[in-house]
C-alpha positions, -999 to +999 in steps of 0.1 A: +000+001-001+009+038-001+046+038+012+058+070-007+040+103-016+045+139-022+030+167-002+041+190-031+044+231-033+020+259-035+026+263-071-013+254-083-036+254-049-070+267-047-075+296-020-098+278+002-094+273+042-080+239+038-056+248+014-046+282+032-038+259+063-015+240+041+000+270+024+010+286+055+029+260+066+044+243+038+071+270+031+088+262+063+081+223+063+113+201+061+102+179+034+079+184+006+087+153-017+093+118-010+075+115+022+081+078+036+070+061+068+088+075+101+095+109+081+077+138+094+046+146+074+019+174+076-016+169+083-046+189+088-066+189+119-099+210+128-098+233+159-118+260+171-104+287+152-108+267+120-084+241+099-048+239+111-016+220+097+004+204+121+036+184+117+035+145+128+056+111+124+041+092+094+035+058+112+020+044+145+047+029+167+037-009+177+056-037+189+052-058+157+058-027+135+080+005+143+060+024+115+025+016+109+020+040+081-015+024+066-047+015+086-072-008+071-107+014+071-120-023+077-104-022+110-118+007+129-137-017+152-106-033+160-067-020+163-077+013+153-109+020+174-091+043+199-081+069+175-113+065+154-138+068+184-119+096+200-121+115+168-084+121+164-090+120+126-068+140+100-066+151+064-035+142+047-025+165+019-013+145-011+001+160-045+011+126-059+012+091-044+034+062-057+026+025-062+048-003-079+034-035-096+052-063-114+080-092-106+107-083-084+136-066-099+111-055-127+085-033-110+067-003-128+063+026-108+027+044-111+019+081-102-015+088-089-027+124-085-055+150-089-066+153-126-074+189-119-041+211-118-055+233-092-061+206-067-046+182-047-059+147-031-067+145+006-061+114+023-083+104+052-060+095+082-061+091+120-036+102+148-026+097+179-004+115+207+031+102+218+055+109+243+080+125+219+057+131+189+023+127+177+020+100+148-004+094+120-016+067+099-031+068+062-064+051+060-069+028+031-098+012+014-104-014-012-091-004-045-115+009-073-116-010-108-094+013-125-065+013-096-069-026-089-045-036-117-018-018-097-027-025-061-058-041-044-056-012-019-058+025-022-059+055+002-093+067+014-096+099-007-118+125+004-140+152-014-138+188+002-174+186+008-172+158+031-141+171+052-160+185+082-180+155+085-151+132+087-136+151+112-161+156+136-188+133+129-194+105+156-189+076+129-184+088+093-170+054+079-193+056+049-170+083+034-141+056+031-151+041+001-126+037-034-130+068-060-113+076-089-134+109-096-106+134-109-076+107-105-052+107-128-028+075-130+004+073-152+038+052-154+064+072-140+104+069-133+109+051-098+114+080-072+134+057-051+162+054-076+173+088-070+155+098-038+176+130-031+171+146-064+132+138-063+112+169-069+079+149-082+069+125-109+088+121-141+062+106-167+075+075-184+061+061-216+054+022-219+081+007-236+075-015-268+069-050-260+054-048-225+018-045-216+000-026-187-026-002-180 
C-alpha cells in the first residue's frame, strides 16, 4: 500500500481554508517530496479557530511494526478503534502518491494524482499522541476497478465537501470508499532510484513489448 507520497508545493492550489492551512505551513516544512514512513509529514486537523496544519511522524509505533503507516478502514472497530472513536482524525494533503506493480526486479512505478491541476488529493487519516511526537496513519480502502491492476488497496480519498463531517462526526466510515473521480494515473520513473533528487513524478512511456495499464 502507499509507502511514498509527495505533499508538493503551493504552485497550483485553490484558495480555500483547507488549502490555506497547508500554504501557511508548507514553506517551512522540512520535506515536501518523497515522504516515507517514519518521516515527518503534514496533516490538517480542525480546531476551534478552523483548519490548521500540524507536523507528525508518519506511522504508528507498535511492538509488531515500528511504523504502521497505513491503517485498514475495515479494522476501525479493532486495532484503530481508540483513535477513531476519540475523533483523532486528520486530512493528509497529497500532491502525488506512488505504487509499484510487477515481478521483483522489474517493477513499474505508477503515479496517482488529481487530474485537476488546481487541486490536490486529500487522504483520510487517524492520529495519536506520543511521548516525543504525535503520529498519523493513512486510512486505506479496497481499490477501485481502475486502480486495482496496480494494487488491491488505495488511500481513502475525501472530497472537500466531506472534510468537516469526516473530522467531527461520530462515525463517518461511509465516506471511506474507493474513488477515482478526478484521479489521474500514469507510469513514471522510480523516485526511489535517486531519492535525493526527487522533486515530483517524471512521466514514463510504455516501452515496446510491455503490457500494462
